[in-house]
C-alpha positions in Angstrom: 0.0 0.0 0.0 1.4 3.4 -0.9 2.3 6.0 1.7 0.1 9.1 1.7 1.5 12.6 1.2 1.3 13.5 4.9 3.2 10.4 6.0 5.9 11.2 3.5 6.3 14.7 4.9 6.2 13.6 8.5 8.7 10.8 8.2 11.2 12.9 6.1 11.7 9.9 3.7 14.6 10.6 1.3 13.3 8.1 -1.3 10.3 9.3 -3.1 7.5 6.9 -2.3 4.2 6.5 -4.1 3.2 9.6 -2.3 -0.3 9.7 -3.7 -2.7 6.9 -4.2 -1.2 6.0 -7.6 0.6 2.8 -8.4 4.1 4.2 -8.9 6.6 2.0 -7.1 9.0 3.1 -4.4 12.1 4.6 -6.0 15.3 6.0 -4.6 15.7 9.6 -5.7 18.4 12.1 -4.7 16.1 15.0 -5.5 15.5 16.1 -1.9 19.1 17.1 -1.9 18.4 19.5 -4.7 17.4 23.0 -3.6 14.1 24.3 -5.1 13.5 27.7 -6.6 9.8 28.4 -6.6 9.1 30.7 -9.5 5.5 31.3 -8.7 4.5 32.6 -5.3 1.4 34.8 -4.7 1.0 36.8 -1.6 -1.9 39.0 -0.6 -1.5 40.9 2.6 -4.9 42.4 3.0 -3.5 45.2 5.1 -1.7 46.5 2.0 -3.4 45.1 -1.1 -6.8 43.7 -1.8 -7.1 42.2 -5.3 -10.7 42.8 -6.5 -11.2 39.2 -7.6 -10.7 37.9 -4.1 -14.3 38.8 -3.1 -15.6 36.0 -5.3 -12.8 33.5 -4.5 -13.1 30.2 -2.7 -12.8 30.4 1.1 -9.7 28.2 0.7 -7.8 31.2 -0.6 -9.9 34.3 0.1 -8.3 35.3 3.3 -4.9 36.9 3.8 -1.9 34.9 2.6 1.5 36.4 3.7 5.0 35.1 3.6 4.9 33.5 7.1 2.0 31.4 5.9 4.0 30.3 2.8 7.0 29.6 5.0 5.0 27.4 7.3 3.3 25.5 4.5 6.5 24.8 2.7 8.6 23.7 5.7 10.7 20.7 4.9 10.4 21.1 1.1 13.9 22.6 0.6 12.6 25.7 -1.2 15.6 28.0 -0.9 14.5 30.8 -3.3 11.2 32.1 -4.5 9.9 34.6 -7.0 6.8 36.7 -6.2 4.2 36.6 -8.9 1.7 39.5 -9.3 -1.8 38.9 -8.0 -4.0 40.8 -10.5 -4.5 43.8 -8.3 -6.5 46.8 -9.7 -4.4 48.8 -12.1 -4.4 51.7 -9.7 -2.4 49.5 -7.3 0.2 48.3 -9.7 3.0 50.5 -8.3 1.8 49.9 -4.8 2.1 46.1 -5.3 5.6 46.4 -6.7 6.7 48.7 -3.8 5.2 46.2 -1.3 7.1 43.2 -2.6 10.4 45.2 -3.1 10.1 46.3 0.5 9.4 42.8 1.6 12.5 41.5 -0.2 14.7 44.3 0.9 13.9 43.7 4.6 15.4 40.2 4.3 14.3 37.2 6.3 12.5 35.8 3.3 13.3 33.3 0.6 11.6 35.6 -1.9 14.4 37.2 -3.9 12.7 38.6 -7.0 9.4 39.7 -8.4 7.3 39.6 -11.6 5.0 42.6 -11.4 1.7 43.6 -12.9 1.4 45.6 -16.1 -1.0 46.5 -18.9 1.0 46.1 -22.1 -1.9 47.0 -24.3 -2.0 50.5 -22.9 0.0 53.3 -24.5 1.4 54.5 -21.2 3.0 51.0 -20.5 6.4 52.2 -21.6 6.4 55.2 -19.3 5.1 53.1 -16.4 8.0 50.6 -16.8 10.8 53.2 -16.7 10.9 53.2 -12.9 11.8 49.5 -13.1 14.5 49.8 -15.7 17.6 48.0 -14.4 15.9 47.3 -11.1 17.8 44.4 -9.5 14.7 42.8 -8.0 12.2 43.2 -10.8 12.6 40.3 -13.3 9.5 40.4 -15.4 5.8 41.4 -16.0 2.6 39.5 -16.2 -1.0 40.2 -17.1 -3.5 37.4 -16.8 -5.0 36.8 -20.2 -7.6 34.2 -19.4 -10.0 36.5 -17.5 -11.8 39.4 -19.1 -9.5 39.8 -22.0 -10.8 38.4 -25.3 -9.0 36.1 -27.7 -6.4 38.0 -29.7 -5.9 40.6 -27.0 -2.1 40.0 -26.9 -1.8 40.5 -30.6 -2.7 44.2 -30.6 0.1 46.3 -32.0 0.6 48.2 -28.8 0.8 44.9 -26.8 3.4 43.6 -29.3 5.4 46.8 -29.0 5.3 46.5 -25.2 6.6 43.0 -25.4 9.5 44.1 -27.6 10.3 46.8 -25.0 10.5 44.2 -22.3 13.1 42.4 -24.4 15.1 45.7 -24.7 14.9 46.0 -20.9 16.0 42.4 -20.3 12.6 41.6 -18.6 10.5 38.5 -19.2 6.8 38.2 -19.7 4.7 35.4 -18.2 2.0 34.1 -20.5 -1.0 33.0 -18.6 -3.8 32.3 -21.0 -6.6 29.9 -22.0 -5.4 26.5 -23.2 -7.4 26.8 -26.4 -5.7 30.1 -27.4 -2.0 29.2 -27.2 -1.6 29.9 -30.9 -2.0 33.6 -30.0 1.1 33.1 -27.9 2.9 31.6 -30.8 2.0 34.6 -33.0 3.1 37.0 -30.3 6.4 35.3 -29.5 7.4 35.2 -33.2 7.2 39.0 -33.3 9.4 39.4 -30.2 12.5 37.2 -30.7 14.6 39.1 -28.2 12.1 38.8 -25.3 12.0 35.9 -22.9 8.6 34.4 -22.4 7.5 31.9 -19.7 4.3 29.9 -20.4 2.5 29.6 -17.0 0.8 26.4 -15.8 1.7 24.1 -18.7 -0.4 26.3 -20.9 -3.3 25.9 -18.4 -3.5 22.2 -19.4 -6.6 20.4 -18.2 -5.7 16.9 -16.8 -9.3 15.8 -17.6 -8.5 15.7 -21.3 -6.5 12.5 -20.7 -9.2 10.7 -18.7 -10.8 7.7 -20.4 -14.2 7.7 -22.1 -16.9 10.2 -21.0 -14.7 11.4 -18.1 -12.9 13.7 -20.6 -16.2 15.3 -21.9 -15.9 18.4 -19.6 -12.2 19.0 -20.4 -11.3 22.5 -21.7 -9.5 21.0 -24.7 -8.6 17.7 -26.3 -5.1 16.2 -25.8 -4.4 16.6 -29.5 -5.5 20.3 -29.7 -3.3 21.2 -26.7 -0.3 19.1 -27.9 -0.3 20.8 -31.3 -0.1 24.2 -29.8 2.5 23.2 -27.2 4.6 21.8 -30.0 4.4 25.1 -31.9 5.4 27.1 -28.8 8.1 24.7 -27.8 9.6 25.2 -31.3 10.4 28.9 -30.4 13.7 29.1 -28.5 12.7 32.2 -26.4 9.9 30.4 -24.6 10.1 28.3 -21.4 7.3 26.3 -19.8 6.4 26.6 -16.1 5.4 23.3 -14.5 2.8 24.7 -12.2 -0.9 25.3 -11.8 -2.3 22.0 -12.9 -2.9 20.8 -9.3 -5.5 23.5 -8.5 -8.3 21.6 -10.2 -7.6 18.1 -8.9 -10.4 16.1 -7.2 -10.2 14.6 -3.8 -8.2 11.3 -3.9 -6.1 12.4 -6.9 -2.7 10.8 -7.6 0.4 11.8 -9.5 -0.6 9.6 -12.5 -3.5 11.9 -13.1 -1.1 14.8 -13.9 1.7 12.9 -15.5 0.5 13.0 -19.2 0.5 16.8 -19.5 3.6 17.3 -17.4 5.7 14.7 -19.2 4.6 16.1 -22.6 5.8 19.5 -21.7 9.0 18.3 -20.2 9.7 16.4 -23.5 8.5 19.2 -25.8 10.5 22.0 -24.2 13.5 20.0 -23.2 15.6 20.1 -20.0 16.8 23.7 -20.3 13.4 25.3 -20.9 11.3 24.2 -17.9 10.9 25.8 -14.5 9.1 24.8 -11.4 6.2 26.9 -9.9 4.3 26.2 -6.7 1.4 28.5 -7.5 0.8 29.0 -3.8 -1.8 29.7 -2.4 -4.0 29.1 -5.6 -2.8 25.5 -5.6 -4.8 25.0 -2.4 -7.9 24.9 -4.4 -6.8 21.4 -5.2 -4.3 20.4 -2.6 -1.4 21.7 -0.5 1.9 22.8 -2.1 3.6 20.0 -0.3 1.3 17.5 -2.0 2.1 19.1 -5.3 5.9 19.1 -4.8 5.8 15.4 -3.8 3.6 14.4 -6.8 5.9 16.2 -9.2 9.0 14.6 -7.7 7.3 11.3 -8.2 6.6 12.0 -11.9 10.1 13.2 -12.7 11.9 10.4 -10.7 12.7 8.4 -13.9 14.5 11.4 -15.4 18.3 12.0 -14.9 19.2 13.9 -11.8 20.7 16.7 -13.9 17.3 17.2 -15.6 15.5 17.3 -12.2 18.0 19.8 -10.9 17.5 22.0 -14.0 13.7 21.9 -13.6 13.6 22.6 -9.8 16.4 25.1 -9.5 18.9 25.9 -12.1 16.8 27.0 -15.1 15.3 29.9 -13.0 18.8 31.5 -13.2 18.4 32.0 -16.9 14.7 32.6 -17.4 14.3 35.0 -14.5 17.9 36.3 -14.3 18.3 35.0 -10.8 21.8 34.9 -9.3 23.5 31.5 -9.7 23.0 29.5 -6.6 
């Protein structure tokens, strides 16, 4: 019988066990010795920022989530560095959000060492708004969520494209977070911005249900073939990396690592060992399960891969894609 996630954490087992209810056999894995860089950490300290979408969020995440909460919930996972990811605050609060996270990092006593901030690249004033972050040592990139109120094709507007090209000139990245059926928009955008680094969040928002048998796949957001074709086109562009994150937030109770493996393994193979990074997506991941459960499941999935590949995914590739200091 497989050991559950909580038992794995409590016993501190070095070998990765079948940590979920799947059938993966016990396997020795040196991965726990590898430090983890979490490239996707959200924080919302409601004394400073109140993202408007939180009022409709699940009770699992609607309350304040500050660094001490993250630190407590990741204890024992060997996360040695983290990157703050913008939380879709109201545009009037963009600078306030950036100032908040810069202050947090500057005070020390946190594993968060860098930030991806909010921006509105389709607006003409984007270039002016970004000047305060030019050459900023803690600001590594920009994101605007593109799967909410923005329509398909939004990121292909001339002003948006121009803003992406500006980010390349500033040596800043852009995180692509968009609907899984619209990834070809990302392909068209990236092709126009060859000097800009892009990171595709959450495996392109892959829906694990697409790989379920029979009628169980009927409610999936896409078919495997549709998503795979678009992933292949994105992976064919050298200035795009894929963030292995996000997929856990939809999982049902009793899920196992095998449920997530098809999408994860496809992206790992498509993008190759140098263009994948790990993201915890805390606290959004809690809509499905804990960040600890997610880390253990992912370790289970990547166990068959060479240690060097695991090290690149969990730690080293962040140095390149987010200009982190080598560590």
